[in-house]
C-alpha positions in Angstrom: 26.1 144.9 88.4 22.4 145.8 88.3 22.7 147.1 84.8 24.6 144.0 83.7 21.9 141.7 85.3 19.1 143.6 83.6 21.0 143.3 80.3 21.2 139.5 80.7 17.5 139.3 81.7 16.4 141.3 78.6 18.6 139.1 76.4 17.2 136.0 77.9 13.6 137.2 77.6 14.3 138.1 73.9 15.6 134.6 73.2 12.5 133.1 75.1 10.1 135.2 73.0 12.0 134.3 69.8 11.8 130.6 70.7 8.1 130.9 71.6 7.3 132.6 68.3 9.2 130.0 66.3 7.3 127.2 68.1 4.0 129.0 67.5 4.7 129.3 63.8 5.8 125.7 63.5 2.8 124.4 65.5 0.4 126.3 63.3 1.2 124.1 60.3 2.4 120.8 61.7 1.7 117.6 59.7 3.5 114.6 61.0 4.8 111.6 59.1 5.5 108.1 60.4 8.4 106.4 58.7 7.9 102.6 58.5 10.8 100.2 58.9 11.2 98.3 55.6 11.3 94.5 55.9 13.6 94.5 52.8 15.5 97.3 51.1 13.8 99.0 48.1 15.4 98.0 44.9 15.6 101.6 43.6 13.8 100.8 40.3 11.0 103.4 40.5 8.3 100.8 41.3 5.8 102.8 43.3 3.6 99.8 43.9 6.4 97.2 44.7 6.1 95.0 47.8 8.2 97.4 49.8 6.3 100.6 48.8 2.7 99.5 48.2 1.4 99.7 51.8 3.4 102.9 52.6 1.2 106.0 53.1 2.4 108.8 50.8 2.7 112.4 52.0 1.5 115.2 49.8 3.6 118.2 48.8 0.5 120.4 48.2 1.1 123.9 49.7 1.7 126.0 46.7 3.0 129.6 46.7 2.6 132.5 44.4 -0.5 131.0 43.0 -2.1 134.4 42.2 0.5 134.6 39.4 1.6 131.0 38.8 -1.1 128.4 38.2 0.7 125.1 37.5 0.3 122.8 40.5 1.9 119.4 39.8 0.6 116.6 42.0 3.7 115.6 44.1 3.8 112.7 46.6 6.6 111.1 48.5 7.0 107.9 50.4 9.7 107.2 53.0 10.9 104.1 54.7 14.1 103.3 56.7 16.4 100.4 57.2 19.5 99.5 59.3 21.8 101.6 57.1 19.7 104.6 56.0 16.6 106.2 54.7 14.8 105.5 51.4 12.7 108.3 49.7 10.5 107.9 46.7 9.0 111.0 45.0 6.4 110.7 42.3 5.3 113.8 40.3 2.5 114.2 37.8 4.0 117.2 36.0 3.9 119.3 32.9 6.2 121.9 31.3 9.2 119.8 32.4 12.7 121.1 31.8 16.0 119.7 33.2 19.4 121.1 32.3 21.7 121.0 35.3 24.2 118.1 35.3 26.9 119.2 37.8 26.9 118.2 41.4 25.8 121.1 43.6 24.6 123.1 40.6 21.4 125.0 40.2 19.1 122.0 40.4 16.3 124.0 42.0 15.8 125.9 38.8 14.9 122.6 37.0 12.0 120.2 37.7 13.2 119.4 41.2 12.2 117.6 44.4 13.8 118.4 47.7 14.1 116.9 51.2 15.3 119.1 54.0 16.0 117.3 57.3 17.1 118.1 60.8 18.0 114.9 62.7 18.9 116.8 65.9 16.6 119.8 66.8 19.4 121.7 68.5 21.7 121.2 65.5 21.6 122.1 61.8 19.8 120.7 58.8 20.7 119.0 55.5 19.1 119.9 52.2 18.9 117.1 49.5 17.8 118.8 46.3 17.5 116.4 43.2 16.3 117.3 39.8 14.3 115.0 37.5 17.5 113.9 35.8 19.1 112.7 39.1 21.6 115.5 39.6 21.9 116.5 43.3 22.7 119.5 45.4 23.6 118.6 49.0 24.4 121.0 51.8 24.5 121.2 55.6 23.7 124.4 57.5 24.6 124.4 61.2 22.2 126.0 63.7 23.4 129.5 64.6 22.5 128.8 68.2 24.8 125.7 68.4 27.6 126.3 70.9 29.2 122.8 71.0 31.8 121.2 68.7 31.1 120.7 65.0 32.7 117.8 63.2 32.5 119.6 59.9 31.7 123.1 58.8 28.5 124.2 57.2 28.3 124.3 53.4 28.4 121.9 50.4 28.8 118.3 51.5 32.0 117.0 49.9 31.5 114.7 46.9 33.2 111.8 48.6 30.3 111.8 51.0 27.6 113.0 48.7 28.2 110.2 46.2 27.1 107.7 48.7 23.5 108.8 48.0 22.1 106.3 45.5 19.7 107.8 43.1 17.2 106.3 40.6 15.4 108.6 38.2 12.9 108.0 35.4 13.6 111.1 33.3 16.7 111.4 31.0 19.7 113.2 32.5 18.6 116.3 30.6 15.2 117.4 29.2 15.6 120.4 26.8 13.6 121.8 25.2 10.8 121.7 27.7 8.2 118.9 27.6 4.9 120.6 27.5 2.8 117.4 27.5 1.7 115.8 30.9 4.6 113.8 32.2 4.9 111.6 35.3 8.4 111.3 36.7 10.0 109.8 39.7 13.1 110.1 41.8 13.9 107.3 44.3 17.0 107.4 46.4 18.8 106.0 49.4 20.6 108.2 52.1 23.0 106.4 54.3 23.0 107.4 58.0 26.8 107.8 57.7 26.3 111.1 55.9 24.4 112.6 58.9 26.9 111.1 61.3 29.8 112.7 59.5 28.4 116.0 60.8 26.5 115.1 63.9 28.4 112.1 65.4 26.8 108.8 66.3 23.0 108.9 65.9 22.5 105.7 67.9 19.5 103.5 67.2 17.2 105.3 64.8 14.1 103.3 65.8 11.7 105.5 67.8 13.5 108.7 67.1 11.7 111.9 65.9 13.4 114.2 63.5 12.2 117.4 61.8 11.9 117.8 58.0 10.1 119.3 55.0 9.6 118.1 51.5 9.4 120.4 48.5 8.7 120.6 44.7 9.9 123.5 42.6 10.9 124.6 39.1 12.1 128.0 38.1 13.6 127.8 34.6 10.5 126.6 32.7 7.4 128.3 31.3 5.3 127.6 34.4 7.4 128.2 37.6 6.1 126.8 40.8 7.0 126.2 44.5 5.3 123.8 46.9 5.9 122.3 50.3 4.6 119.5 52.5 4.7 121.5 55.8 3.4 125.0 55.1 5.7 128.0 55.3 4.5 131.5 55.8 6.0 135.0 55.3 8.8 135.0 52.7 9.0 132.3 50.1 12.2 130.6 51.3 12.6 126.9 51.8 15.5 127.4 54.2 13.3 128.0 57.2 13.7 125.1 59.7 11.2 126.7 62.0 8.5 125.4 59.6 9.8 121.8 59.5 7.5 119.2 60.9 8.0 115.9 62.7 9.0 112.7 61.0 9.0 109.7 63.3 10.8 106.4 62.9 8.4 103.7 63.7 9.4 101.0 66.2 
């Protein structure tokens, strides 16, 4: 019994240390973003200065990685608001060397000129990754937390198209851009995510007003002449966007 108790104690201490290290890593680089409630729904027309968007403070996706080798750092900003039915996200990118070739849902959009939103509505649960290239093609997955011991409404993996197609996407680039555009190019992706997508995996979210979620925003491109990777909330160690311990808080304004 003593040996068993000691084993449990060691395991518990290990989990405590692991949790503390994760919190320490996350708190080291922790921007916060307040999501305003929109008086009216954005029209999804790419108007960065419309009445809905003009007074919304943008966040900056400005932590670049591998810069000793890759020098292209496109200015990338995002604005976020919410309404009764879901979240609206508007990315604007001042880019160059733009290439977009993926056209299939859940294809390799991250290799194209791409913007990404990873979000964890419940800290004890998993996260969703919305990856959308400049042509409006999306990859959408859900990854359950390995520590979750409760029931899961759906399994981890690709979000089925019948749910994913509920994301409404506006994009300013053509569906494909090939060959690469080498001249400076500004492009935008604006989209709406209904809360029902999250609830299909997590159950009823209740009133969103006043809630705090965790998230990160990214910009990347791999299949062009000037690859790059950037994030809003800084990640350290390996270059991997799938590290929820580096997500930061997004708060839904009352």
